[in-house]
C-alpha positions as CSV (number, residue, x, y, z in Angstrom):
1,M,0.0,0.0,0.0
2,L,1.2,3.5,-0.8
3,V,0.9,6.5,1.5
4,L,0.9,9.8,-0.4
5,T,1.2,13.2,1.1
6,A,0.0,16.5,-0.4
7,A,3.5,17.1,-1.7
8,D,3.5,13.7,-3.3
9,V,0.2,14.4,-5.0
10,K,1.5,17.8,-6.4
11,R,4.6,16.1,-7.7
12,C,2.6,13.3,-9.4
13,V,-0.2,15.1,-11.2
14,G,-0.7,18.3,-13.0
15,M,-4.0,20.1,-13.6
16,A,-4.3,19.2,-17.3
17,E,-4.0,15.5,-16.5
18,C,-6.6,15.8,-13.8
19,I,-9.0,17.6,-16.0
20,S,-8.7,14.8,-18.6
21,A,-9.1,12.0,-15.9
22,V,-12.2,13.6,-14.2
23,R,-13.9,14.2,-17.5
24,A,-13.5,10.6,-18.5
25,E,-14.8,9.4,-15.1
26,L,-17.8,11.7,-15.2
27,I,-18.8,10.2,-18.6
28,E,-18.4,6.7,-17.3
29,E,-20.5,7.5,-14.3
30,A,-23.3,8.8,-16.6
31,K,-23.1,5.5,-18.4
32,G,-23.5,3.5,-15.2
33,A,-19.9,2.4,-14.5
34,H,-20.1,3.4,-10.8
35,K,-22.2,2.7,-7.8
36,Q,-22.2,5.9,-5.8
37,F,-23.6,6.1,-2.3
38,S,-25.0,8.9,-0.3
39,R,-22.5,11.4,1.2
40,H,-22.9,11.8,4.9
41,Q,-22.1,15.0,6.9
42,L,-21.6,14.3,10.6
43,S,-21.5,16.8,13.4
44,G,-19.8,16.1,16.7
45,G,-21.2,19.2,18.3
46,E,-20.3,22.8,19.0
47,G,-16.7,23.6,18.4
48,Q,-15.8,20.4,16.6
49,A,-15.0,20.0,13.0
50,L,-17.7,18.5,10.7
51,M,-16.9,15.1,9.2
52,G,-17.9,14.1,5.7
53,L,-17.8,10.5,4.4
54,M,-17.9,9.9,0.6
55,P,-18.0,6.2,-0.5
56,I,-18.1,4.9,-4.1
57,A,-17.6,1.6,-5.9
58,Q,-16.3,1.3,-9.5
59,V,-18.2,-1.7,-10.8
60,A,-17.2,-1.7,-14.5
61,G,-13.7,-2.0,-15.9
62,D,-11.2,-2.2,-13.0
63,P,-13.3,-2.8,-9.8
64,T,-12.3,-0.4,-7.0
65,W,-13.7,0.8,-3.7
66,A,-12.9,4.3,-2.6
67,L,-13.7,6.3,0.5
68,K,-12.9,9.9,1.3
69,A,-13.1,10.9,4.9
70,V,-12.7,14.6,5.3
71,T,-13.1,17.1,8.2
72,V,-14.1,20.7,7.7
73,A,-13.1,23.2,10.4
74,R,-13.9,26.8,9.5
75,S,-11.8,28.0,12.5
76,N,-8.7,26.6,10.8
77,R,-8.3,29.9,8.9
78,A,-7.3,31.6,12.1
79,R,-4.8,28.9,12.8
80,G,-3.2,29.2,9.4
81,L,-4.5,25.7,8.3
82,D,-6.6,24.5,5.4
83,T,-10.2,24.2,6.5
84,H,-10.4,20.8,4.9
85,Q,-8.4,17.9,6.3
86,G,-8.6,14.2,5.7
87,V,-7.6,11.1,3.7
88,M,-8.7,9.4,0.5
89,L,-8.7,5.5,0.7
90,L,-8.5,3.2,-2.2
91,F,-9.2,-0.6,-2.1
92,E,-8.9,-3.3,-4.7
93,G,-12.5,-4.2,-5.5
94,C,-12.4,-8.0,-5.5
95,T,-10.0,-8.8,-2.6
96,G,-10.7,-5.6,-0.6
97,L,-7.0,-5.1,-0.1
98,P,-6.0,-1.5,0.7
99,L,-4.1,0.2,-2.2
100,A,-3.4,3.7,-1.0
101,V,-3.9,6.4,1.6
102,I,-3.8,9.8,0.0
103,D,-4.0,13.4,1.3
104,A,-7.6,14.4,0.8
105,S,-7.0,18.2,0.7
106,A,-4.8,17.9,-2.3
107,I,-7.2,15.6,-4.0
108,T,-10.2,17.9,-3.3
109,A,-8.4,21.0,-4.6
110,L,-7.4,19.3,-7.8
111,R,-10.6,17.5,-8.7
112,T,-12.9,20.4,-7.7
113,A,-11.1,22.9,-9.9
114,A,-10.8,20.3,-12.7
115,T,-14.5,19.7,-12.6
116,S,-15.3,23.5,-12.8
117,A,-13.0,23.8,-15.8
118,I,-14.8,20.9,-17.5
119,A,-18.2,22.5,-16.7
120,T,-17.0,25.8,-18.1
121,L,-16.0,24.3,-21.4
122,A,-19.3,22.3,-21.6
123,L,-21.7,25.1,-20.5
124,A,-20.2,28.5,-21.1
125,R,-20.3,30.3,-24.5
126,P,-17.3,29.6,-26.6
127,D,-16.2,33.3,-26.9
128,V,-15.2,33.8,-23.2
129,S,-13.0,36.8,-22.8
130,R,-13.3,37.7,-19.1
131,V,-13.5,35.5,-16.0
132,A,-14.3,36.8,-12.5
133,F,-13.4,35.1,-9.2
134,L,-14.9,35.7,-5.8
135,G,-12.7,34.3,-3.1
136,A,-9.0,34.0,-2.5
137,G,-8.5,30.7,-0.6
138,T,-7.3,27.2,-1.6
139,Q,-10.2,26.6,-4.1
140,A,-9.8,30.0,-5.7
141,R,-6.1,29.4,-6.3
142,A,-6.7,25.9,-7.8
143,H,-9.6,27.3,-9.9
144,L,-7.5,30.1,-11.2
145,E,-4.9,27.6,-12.4
146,A,-7.5,25.3,-14.0
147,L,-9.5,28.1,-15.7
148,R,-6.3,29.8,-17.0
149,L,-5.4,26.4,-18.5
150,V,-8.6,26.0,-20.5
151,L,-9.1,29.7,-21.2
152,P,-5.6,31.0,-21.9
153,H,-6.6,34.2,-23.6
154,A,-9.2,35.4,-21.1
155,E,-8.7,38.3,-18.7
156,F,-9.1,37.4,-15.0
157,T,-10.5,39.6,-12.2
158,L,-10.6,38.8,-8.5
159,W,-12.5,40.0,-5.4
160,S,-12.2,38.7,-1.8
161,R,-12.8,40.1,1.6
162,S,-9.1,39.4,2.3
163,G,-6.1,38.2,0.3
164,A,-7.3,39.3,-3.1
165,A,-4.3,41.6,-3.9
166,S,-1.6,39.0,-3.1
167,L,-3.4,36.1,-4.9
168,A,-4.2,38.4,-7.9
169,E,-0.5,39.5,-8.2
170,E,0.7,35.9,-7.9
171,M,-1.8,34.5,-10.5
172,G,-1.8,37.4,-13.0
173,A,-5.3,38.6,-12.2
174,K,-6.7,42.1,-11.6
175,A,-7.8,42.7,-7.9
176,C,-11.1,44.6,-7.5
177,Q,-12.3,46.6,-4.6
178,D,-15.9,45.4,-4.8
179,I,-17.9,42.5,-6.3
180,A,-19.7,44.6,-8.9
181,A,-16.4,45.8,-10.4
182,A,-15.1,42.2,-10.5
183,L,-18.2,40.9,-12.3
184,R,-18.4,43.7,-14.9
185,D,-18.6,42.2,-18.4
186,A,-17.6,38.7,-17.0
187,D,-18.5,35.8,-19.3
188,V,-17.7,33.3,-16.6
189,I,-18.0,33.8,-12.8
190,C,-16.5,31.5,-10.1
191,T,-17.7,31.8,-6.5
192,A,-15.4,30.1,-4.1
193,T,-16.1,31.8,-0.8
194,A,-17.2,30.9,2.8
195,A,-20.3,33.0,2.4
196,D,-23.6,31.5,3.6
197,K,-25.8,34.3,2.2
198,P,-26.1,35.5,-1.5
199,L,-23.2,37.6,-2.7
200,I,-24.4,38.7,-6.2
201,D,-27.0,41.2,-7.3
202,P,-28.5,39.7,-10.5
203,R,-28.1,43.1,-12.2
204,W,-24.3,42.6,-12.1
205,V,-24.5,39.4,-14.2
206,M,-24.6,40.0,-18.0
207,P,-26.8,38.0,-20.3
208,G,-25.3,34.7,-21.5
209,A,-22.9,34.4,-18.5
210,H,-21.9,31.1,-16.9
211,I,-21.5,30.7,-13.1
212,N,-19.6,28.0,-11.3
213,A,-20.9,28.1,-7.7
214,I,-18.4,26.2,-5.6
215,G,-18.4,27.5,-2.0
216,A,-21.6,26.6,-0.2
217,S,-22.4,23.0,0.5
218,R,-25.0,23.0,3.3
219,P,-28.8,23.1,3.0
220,D,-28.9,26.4,4.8
221,A,-26.1,28.1,2.9
222,R,-25.8,29.7,-0.5
223,E,-23.6,32.1,-2.5
224,L,-26.3,32.7,-5.1
225,G,-29.8,34.0,-4.4
226,S,-33.2,32.7,-5.5
227,D,-33.5,35.3,-8.3
228,L,-30.4,34.1,-10.1
229,I,-31.2,30.4,-9.6
230,A,-34.8,30.9,-10.8
231,D,-33.7,32.7,-14.0
232,A,-30.9,30.2,-14.8
233,E,-30.5,26.9,-16.5
234,L,-29.2,24.9,-13.5
235,F,-26.7,22.0,-13.7
236,T,-24.9,20.1,-11.0
237,D,-22.6,17.2,-10.5
238,S,-25.1,15.2,-8.4
239,R,-28.9,15.5,-8.2
240,L,-28.8,13.2,-5.1
241,Q,-26.5,15.5,-3.2
242,A,-28.4,18.6,-4.4
243,H,-31.6,17.2,-2.9
244,T,-30.0,16.8,0.6
245,E,-27.4,19.5,1.0
246,C,-27.5,22.2,-1.7
247,G,-28.8,25.5,-0.4
248,E,-28.8,27.0,-3.8
249,Y,-31.5,24.5,-4.8
250,L,-33.3,23.7,-1.5
251,L,-33.9,27.3,-0.4
252,P,-35.5,28.6,-3.6
253,L,-37.5,25.3,-3.8
254,A,-38.8,26.0,-0.3
255,E,-39.7,29.6,-1.3
256,R,-41.5,28.2,-4.4
257,R,-39.3,30.1,-6.7
258,I,-38.4,26.9,-8.6
259,T,-39.9,23.4,-9.0
260,A,-38.3,20.1,-8.1
261,N,-37.2,19.5,-11.8
262,H,-35.3,22.8,-12.0
263,I,-32.0,20.9,-12.3
264,L,-31.7,20.2,-16.0
265,A,-28.9,17.6,-15.9
266,E,-25.8,16.4,-14.2
267,L,-22.5,17.5,-15.8
268,G,-21.7,13.9,-16.7
269,E,-25.0,13.6,-18.7
270,V,-24.0,16.7,-20.7
271,L,-20.5,15.3,-21.4
272,A,-21.9,12.0,-22.4
273,G,-24.3,13.6,-24.9
274,F,-27.5,12.8,-22.9
275,H,-28.3,16.5,-22.5
276,P,-27.4,19.4,-24.9
277,G,-26.3,21.9,-22.2
278,R,-27.1,25.6,-22.6
279,S,-30.1,26.4,-24.7
280,G,-28.7,29.5,-26.4
281,S,-26.2,32.3,-26.3
282,D,-28.3,34.6,-24.0
283,A,-29.1,31.9,-21.4
284,L,-27.6,32.2,-17.9
285,T,-26.1,28.8,-17.0
286,I,-25.1,27.8,-13.5
287,F,-23.1,24.8,-12.5
288,K,-23.5,24.0,-8.8
289,S,-20.4,22.1,-7.7
290,L,-21.1,19.9,-4.7
291,G,-18.1,17.6,-5.2
292,T,-18.7,13.9,-5.8
293,A,-16.9,10.7,-5.0
294,T,-16.6,10.1,-8.7
295,Q,-14.3,13.1,-9.0
296,D,-12.3,12.0,-6.0
297,L,-12.0,8.5,-7.5
298,A,-10.8,9.9,-10.8
299,A,-8.1,12.0,-9.2
300,A,-7.0,9.3,-6.7
301,K,-6.6,6.6,-9.4
302,L,-4.6,9.0,-11.5
303,V,-2.4,10.0,-8.6
304,L,-1.8,6.3,-7.6
305,R,-0.9,5.3,-11.2
306,K,1.5,8.2,-11.5
307,A,3.0,7.6,-8.1
308,H,3.9,4.0,-9.0
309,S,5.5,5.0,-12.3
310,L,7.5,7.9,-10.7
311,G,8.4,6.1,-7.5
312,E,6.7,8.6,-5.2
313,G,5.2,8.0,-1.8
314,Q,5.9,5.6,1.1
315,S,5.2,1.9,0.5
316,I,3.9,0.0,3.5
317,N,3.4,-3.8,3.8
318,W,-0.1,-3.5,5.2
319,T,-0.9,-7.2,5.4
320,D,1.1,-10.4,5.5
321,D,-1.7,-12.5,4.1
322,A,-0.9,-14.3,0.9
323,I,-3.4,-13.8,-1.9
324,P,-4.7,-17.3,-2.8
325,Q,-4.1,-18.7,-6.3
326,G,-6.9,-17.6,-8.7
327,A,-8.2,-14.9,-6.4
C-alpha cells in the first residue's frame, strides 16, 4: 500500500492530467460504471469539525472501492491551516486489499477545480474573454490555475474580503475593490467563498454568462440568491446531493421560486451527450459544484498510477496475508 502526502500528489499530477481524468470518469458515471452512495455530513457538536464521508464503488472495468473521509473546520483559517483535512482511501475491488492512503485536501483542490474547468467548457459560451473570481482561498487558487489552462486568452478579475491583492498578483489577475467591479462584463463567474448568504446582485450578471458556484455545501447556505437560480439553467454534479445539502437548490425550492425539476442535468450527462447543455447564447447557466466521490476516484486513481510510475510515496506492507491462487 502507498501513503501519499499532499506534496506527493502535487509532484505526481498536473491540472491538465486531472481535467482529462475527471472528464472521462464523469462520462463513465453517466453510463452506469459506478455505484455511488449517499454522502454523509456528521457533526460532533459545537466547536468540533464536521466530518464528511464519501463512498463509491467502481463496478465496471477495474473494480475499485474508494472512501474519502474529510473534516471541515472553519476555525482553521485563524490557525493558518486549510479548513479541509482528511484522507482518501483506495481498495482493490475484488480482494478488498487497501491500495493507498492519499491526502484528501490535495485531491479535493485538484478535482474540484478540474470539474469546474470541465463545466465551463461544456456550459459557457465559446467566446469567453473575461473570467471573474470571488474568493482567495485554496479553491480560488486551484480554480485560477484550471481556468487559466482552459481559457488561456481570457482576462481574470478577483475579489475577496481578504487576500485578493496578493493572490491576484501571484496568478496574474486584476484585484477589484468590490464584487460589482469584479463581475463587470464577465462571461464566466466562479464563486469560491465561505459565504452562507447571497453575494451577487443579478443586475451585475450579464446575459449569457456562466457561473460556477463552488463554495456553499449546506442546505442552509448559498452564495447565489433565488432570483439568479430561478432565472438560470441549472446544472450540478449530483442530483442526489443537491436534494439533501444544496442551499442554492433547496432554499428557492422552499420559497416556491423553482420546482423540483429545475436541475436540468448532471454534468456527466452533458458530457456523455444525454443533454445538450445551454439552450442559447443569451441563457444564464449555473453549474452548482457539490463535489462527488466520482471526481475523487478519478483524481485518486490517476495519482496512484503516476506515483507507481514515478516512485513517489511511502510503500507499506499492510498485510502479511498471501493472496490465494486464482483470487
